[in-house]
C-alpha positions in Angstrom: 168.8 40.7 111.3 170.7 39.6 114.6 173.6 41.9 113.0 171.5 45.2 112.5 170.4 44.5 116.6 173.3 44.3 117.4 175.0 47.6 116.0 171.2 48.9 117.3 172.8 47.6 120.5 176.0 49.3 120.3 174.9 52.7 119.2 172.9 52.9 121.7 175.5 51.9 124.5 177.8 54.6 122.6 175.0 57.3 123.1 174.9 56.6 126.9 178.6 56.6 127.0 178.3 60.0 126.0 175.8 61.0 127.7 177.1 59.3 130.5 180.6 61.0 129.9 181.1 63.6 131.9 179.1 62.7 134.7 180.9 59.6 135.0 184.3 61.2 135.4 182.7 63.8 137.8 182.1 60.8 139.7 185.1 58.9 139.6 187.1 62.8 140.5 184.2 63.0 143.5 184.9 59.9 145.0 188.1 60.4 144.6 188.0 63.6 146.6 186.7 61.7 149.7 189.3 59.2 149.6 192.0 61.8 149.2 190.5 63.7 152.5 189.9 60.8 154.7 193.9 59.8 153.8 194.2 63.3 155.2 192.5 62.4 158.2 194.5 59.6 159.2 197.7 61.3 158.1 197.4 64.0 160.3 195.9 61.7 163.5 193.7 64.0 164.2 189.7 63.6 163.5 188.5 66.5 161.9 184.6 66.8 161.9 185.0 69.3 158.5 187.2 66.9 156.4 185.5 63.5 157.6 182.1 64.8 156.5 183.2 66.5 153.6 185.0 63.2 152.5 181.3 61.2 152.4 179.8 64.0 151.3 181.7 63.5 148.3 182.2 60.0 147.7 178.9 59.4 148.2 177.5 62.5 145.8 180.0 60.6 143.1 179.0 57.4 143.8 175.2 58.6 143.1 176.3 59.8 139.6 177.6 56.2 138.8 174.3 54.9 139.9 172.2 56.9 138.3 174.2 56.4 135.0 172.3 55.1 131.9 175.1 52.6 131.2 174.5 50.6 134.8 171.1 50.7 134.0 171.9 48.9 130.4 174.4 46.8 132.0 172.5 45.5 135.0 169.0 43.4 134.2 165.7 45.7 134.7 164.1 44.9 138.1 163.4 47.2 140.9 167.0 46.6 142.9 168.6 49.5 140.9 165.7 51.5 141.1 166.0 51.1 145.2 169.8 51.3 145.3 169.5 54.2 142.9 167.0 55.7 145.5 169.2 54.9 149.0 172.1 56.9 147.2 169.7 59.9 146.6 168.3 60.4 149.9 171.8 59.8 151.7 173.7 62.6 149.9 171.8 65.0 152.4 173.1 63.6 155.4 176.9 64.1 155.3 176.0 67.2 153.5 173.9 68.9 156.2 176.6 67.8 158.6 179.2 69.0 156.8 177.4 72.8 156.8 177.0 72.4 160.2 180.6 71.4 161.2 181.6 74.6 158.6 179.3 76.6 161.3 176.6 77.1 158.1 173.8 76.2 160.5 173.8 79.2 163.5 173.2 78.4 166.7 170.9 76.1 166.7 173.0 74.0 163.2 173.6 70.9 165.2 169.5 70.5 166.0 169.3 71.6 162.7 171.3 69.3 160.9 169.7 66.5 162.9 166.4 66.8 162.3 167.3 66.7 158.5 169.6 64.2 158.4 167.0 62.4 160.8 164.3 63.3 157.9 166.7 62.1 155.1 167.7 58.5 156.7 163.5 58.2 157.1 162.8 57.9 153.4 166.2 55.4 153.3 164.5 53.5 155.6 161.1 53.9 153.9 162.4 52.8 151.2 163.9 49.5 152.4 160.7 48.5 153.8 159.3 48.9 150.2 157.3 52.1 150.4 156.6 53.3 146.7 159.7 55.1 145.5 157.8 58.1 143.5 156.1 59.6 146.5 159.5 59.6 148.5 161.1 60.9 146.0 159.0 63.9 145.5 159.6 64.9 149.9 162.8 64.3 148.6 162.9 66.9 146.3 160.5 68.6 148.5 162.9 69.0 151.8 165.8 70.0 149.6 164.3 72.9 147.5 162.7 73.8 151.1 166.8 73.7 153.0 168.9 74.8 150.5 167.7 78.5 149.8 168.0 79.0 152.9 171.6 77.7 153.9 172.3 80.3 150.5 170.6 83.1 151.8 172.6 82.7 155.6 175.5 82.4 153.9 174.6 85.7 152.5 173.6 87.0 156.1 177.4 85.9 157.1 178.6 89.2 159.2 182.4 88.2 159.4 183.3 87.3 156.0 186.9 87.3 155.4 188.2 86.7 151.8 188.2 82.7 152.2 184.7 82.7 153.1 183.6 84.9 150.0 184.7 82.3 148.0 183.7 79.7 149.7 180.0 81.5 149.6 180.0 82.1 146.0 180.7 78.1 145.2 178.3 77.0 147.9 175.8 79.4 145.8 176.7 78.3 142.4 176.4 74.6 143.9 172.5 75.5 145.4 171.2 76.9 142.3 171.9 74.2 140.1 170.6 71.5 142.9 167.6 73.5 143.2 167.7 73.7 139.2 167.4 69.4 138.7 165.0 69.6 141.7 162.8 71.5 140.0 162.4 72.4 136.1 165.1 69.4 135.3 163.0 67.0 137.0 159.5 67.9 135.6 160.4 69.6 132.1 163.6 66.7 131.3 165.7 69.7 131.2 169.7 69.0 131.2 171.2 68.0 134.4 173.4 70.6 136.1 173.4 69.9 139.8 176.8 67.9 139.6 178.5 71.1 137.5 177.4 73.3 140.4 179.0 70.7 143.3 182.2 70.8 141.0 182.8 74.5 141.2 181.4 74.2 145.0 184.5 71.6 145.3 186.7 73.9 143.3 186.1 76.6 145.6 187.1 74.8 148.6 190.1 73.3 147.1 191.5 77.0 146.8 190.8 78.1 149.8 192.0 74.9 151.2 195.1 75.4 149.0 195.1 79.1 149.9 195.6 78.9 153.5 197.6 75.4 153.2 200.2 78.3 151.5 200.1 80.8 153.8 200.2 78.4 156.9 204.0 77.2 154.8 204.8 80.5 155.1 203.8 81.6 158.5 205.9 78.2 159.5 209.0 79.4 157.4 209.0 82.6 159.4 208.3 80.7 162.7 211.5 78.5 162.0 213.3 81.6 161.5 212.2 83.2 164.0 212.8 80.1 166.5 216.6 80.1 165.0 217.2 84.0 165.7 215.8 82.6 169.8 218.1 79.4 169.6 221.4 81.5 168.6 220.3 84.0 171.2 219.8 81.6 173.9 223.4 79.9 172.8 224.2 83.5 173.6 223.1 83.4 177.5 224.9 79.9 178.2 228.3 80.5 178.6 230.7 79.2 175.9 233.4 78.0 178.3 234.4 78.3 182.0 236.7 80.7 182.9 240.4 79.1 182.8 240.8 78.3 187.1 244.0 76.5 187.8 241.8 74.5 191.3 238.3 73.7 188.9 238.3 72.0 185.4 234.7 72.1 183.9 232.6 71.0 181.5 229.1 71.9 180.4 226.5 69.6 177.8 223.8 71.2 176.9 220.9 68.9 174.6 217.4 70.9 174.0 214.5 69.0 173.3 212.9 71.3 170.7 214.6 74.6 169.5 214.7 76.6 172.3 214.8 75.0 175.7 214.0 76.0 179.7 217.1 74.6 180.6 219.7 77.2 181.9 223.2 77.0 183.8 226.0 79.7 184.1 229.3 80.5 185.9 229.3 82.8 188.4 233.3 83.2 189.2 234.5 85.5 191.4 238.4 85.2 191.7 240.8 82.8 190.5 240.4 80.5 193.5 236.4 80.7 194.1 233.8 79.9 191.6 230.2 79.2 191.6 228.2 76.4 189.2 224.2 77.3 188.9 222.2 75.1 186.7 218.4 75.7 187.0 215.3 74.3 185.2 212.2 75.7 184.1 208.9 73.9 184.1 208.0 73.7 180.8 209.4 73.8 176.9 210.0 75.8 174.2 209.5 79.8 173.7 207.4 80.3 177.0 210.1 78.3 179.3 213.2 80.0 177.9 212.1 83.4 177.8 212.1 82.9 181.5 215.1 81.2 181.2 216.5 84.7 180.7 215.1 86.2 183.2 216.3 83.2 185.2 220.0 84.5 183.7 219.6 88.3 185.1 218.2 87.7 188.3 221.6 85.4 188.8 224.0 88.2 187.1 222.2 90.4 189.5 223.1 88.8 192.3 226.8 88.1 191.4 227.6 89.6 194.9 225.9 86.9 196.8 227.5 84.4 195.0 230.2 82.9 198.2 226.6 82.6 200.2 224.7 80.0 198.0 221.2 80.4 200.1 221.5 84.4 199.9 221.8 84.1 196.5 218.3 81.5 195.6 216.7 83.8 197.8 217.2 87.0 196.3 216.5 84.9 192.3 213.3 83.8 194.3 212.5 87.1 195.2 213.2 88.8 191.5 211.5 86.0 189.8 208.5 85.7 192.1 205.1 87.3 190.3 207.2 87.6 186.7 207.0 83.5 185.5 203.5 83.7 184.2 202.3 80.4 186.8 205.6 78.9 185.7 208.8 77.6 188.6 211.9 77.2 188.0 213.9 74.8 190.2 217.9 75.3 190.7 220.9 73.8 192.0 224.2 75.9 193.1 227.2 75.5 194.2 230.3 77.2 195.9 233.5 76.1 195.2 236.7 77.5 197.2 240.2 76.5 196.4 241.8 78.1 199.5 239.2 76.6 201.9 238.9 73.5 200.0 235.4 73.8 200.7 231.9 73.7 198.4 228.9 75.6 199.8 225.3 74.1 198.3 221.8 75.0 198.2 219.4 74.3 195.9 215.5 74.9 195.2 213.1 71.7 194.4 216.3 70.4 192.2 217.7 67.0 192.1 220.5 66.1 193.8 224.5 66.9 193.4 226.1 64.3 192.9 229.7 64.1 194.6 232.6 60.9 193.5 235.0 60.8 195.3 237.4 57.7 195.5 234.8 55.6 193.4 231.6 56.3 195.5 229.1 58.6 194.7 227.4 60.3 197.5 224.3 62.7 196.6 224.3 66.2 198.2 220.9 67.7 199.2 219.9 70.4 200.3 216.5 71.4 199.1 214.1 74.5 199.2 211.1 75.3 197.1 211.0 75.9 194.0 212.2 79.8 192.6 208.7 81.9 191.8 206.6 79.8 194.0 206.4 81.9 196.6 208.2 85.3 198.2 208.5 83.8 201.6 210.8 80.7 200.6 213.5 79.7 202.8 217.0 78.5 202.1 219.6 77.0 203.2 222.9 75.7 202.7 225.4 72.7 203.3 229.3 72.9 203.2 231.4 70.5 203.2 235.6 69.6 202.6 236.1 69.9 199.0 239.1 66.9 198.2 241.7 66.8 195.4 240.0 64.4 192.5 236.4 64.7 193.5 233.9 65.4 190.2 231.0 67.2 190.6 228.0 66.8 188.4 225.2 68.8 188.7 222.0 68.2 186.0 218.7 69.0 184.9 215.7 66.0 185.7 215.4 64.9 181.9 218.2 62.7 182.5 217.0 61.2 185.2 213.1 60.6 183.8 214.2 59.5 180.4 212.3 56.5 179.4 213.5 53.4 177.7 211.0 51.7 175.4 209.2 49.4 178.2 208.4 52.8 180.0 211.6 52.7 182.8 213.1 55.7 184.1 216.4 56.1 183.6 216.5 57.1 187.3 219.1 58.1 189.9 221.4 54.7 190.1 221.7 54.2 186.5 222.9 58.2 186.2 225.4 57.5 189.3 226.7 54.2 188.2 227.6 56.0 184.7 229.0 58.5 186.5 231.8 56.0 188.2 232.0 54.7 184.7 233.7 58.6 184.2 236.2 58.8 186.5 239.3 58.5 184.3 238.2 60.8 182.0 238.5 64.2 181.5 235.2 66.5 182.5 234.4 67.2 178.4 234.4 63.3 177.9 232.4 62.3 180.5 229.9 64.9 180.0 229.3 63.6 176.6 229.6 60.2 177.7 226.9 60.2 180.2 224.9 62.2 177.7 225.5 59.5 175.5 224.4 56.9 177.8 220.7 58.6 178.7 220.5 59.2 175.1 221.0 55.3 174.2 218.5 54.3 177.1 216.1 56.3 175.8 214.7 55.7 172.2 212.9 59.4 172.2 214.2 62.6 173.7 211.3 63.7 175.9 212.9 66.6 178.4 215.6 68.7 178.2 219.1 67.3 179.1 221.7 69.7 180.7 224.4 68.7 183.1 227.7 70.2 184.7 230.7 68.3 185.1 233.5 69.9 187.4 237.1 68.4 188.6 239.0 69.8 191.5 242.6 69.2 191.3 243.6 70.7 194.0 244.2 73.2 196.6 245.6 76.9 194.9 
């Protein structure tokens, strides 16, 4: 007799398992989708409301399928606790659902109010169940709310005016879910017919997955095109920077350019006049990336157009400012220009909001500063220049503020003092070695690069 009872129990368990098998599988799948969606939010380090509510909706739906399984009912002692838990999960599922629909824009201009009202009603059912209200009427109220809300949701999706291909796929999945949910909340519950709502939810998630996968593929293709365009832009920008300084006996010049991104706003140029005189220009456009690089090319054109003023730094900057004003879309440019005359053993220097030029002479670093307003700020800007004697063995350093503003792990700036000290250490090195050494010292100081790094090192080897 005991054996017969045991066999009967085993057959009941097997029957329950076969009945629950698809729903147990779907429950696990939906819960996994929820955890994956949350993981994506964590990896992206951005709280995406659409993804968060979908994750909670999917995970709760999956857990509800498990809670409603016959196997669970056979595994726990009979009582009111399981019925209460099943009711709570049943009432909770629509809350993130309506918040998701609001985030997706399916509830119209008053979506926040609609989502809030329905979320409050369903949470009210949860509270009522917890305080001991009869579960039968609460389930009836839950079904009425679902039956009332879902057709309106489906109708609104059909009336959406600007439906692209992704929205059409999304809408089809949503309508399948709505129809299957209405079936379960009307006919299936009253006539003991098969439940189909989980299959509708699976179709809905599959449609969402298709849209997400297609958009990801499209985004990857767009990213690939952007990368190609940035590489072309980088090559073009490098082409406007002089490859090397003209071979003038009195001067030895080296440049070092380390952009933060593929393209940058730093710029330098050599405005040579003849074998005994030369001009060095360095500039820094506010901002980063493509916009700054485009303006840097404008700086190049404005400087080239003023080569006739190469011997007069103040006049050169004045004319460049006039050419740039009104054409930089609100971005500004700092610049410094020095004209070197080996015959007269003299330098002339002017700047526009730029860090001071450094002069290394006899082991001592001196700041050379003669600043005016930023370029492109106002047409009325006035620039002046400073004249100083040049001596054999002098080393000049022009640079952008990325060197000064490099920060270490504690947030301390590299600063003027460290730059001057580093420049002193390079006294015995060639200009090229000095440029590399200074950049290397800045990069050792800062664990990450937050700005473009550009410098020019010029040695005066003696009168012509």
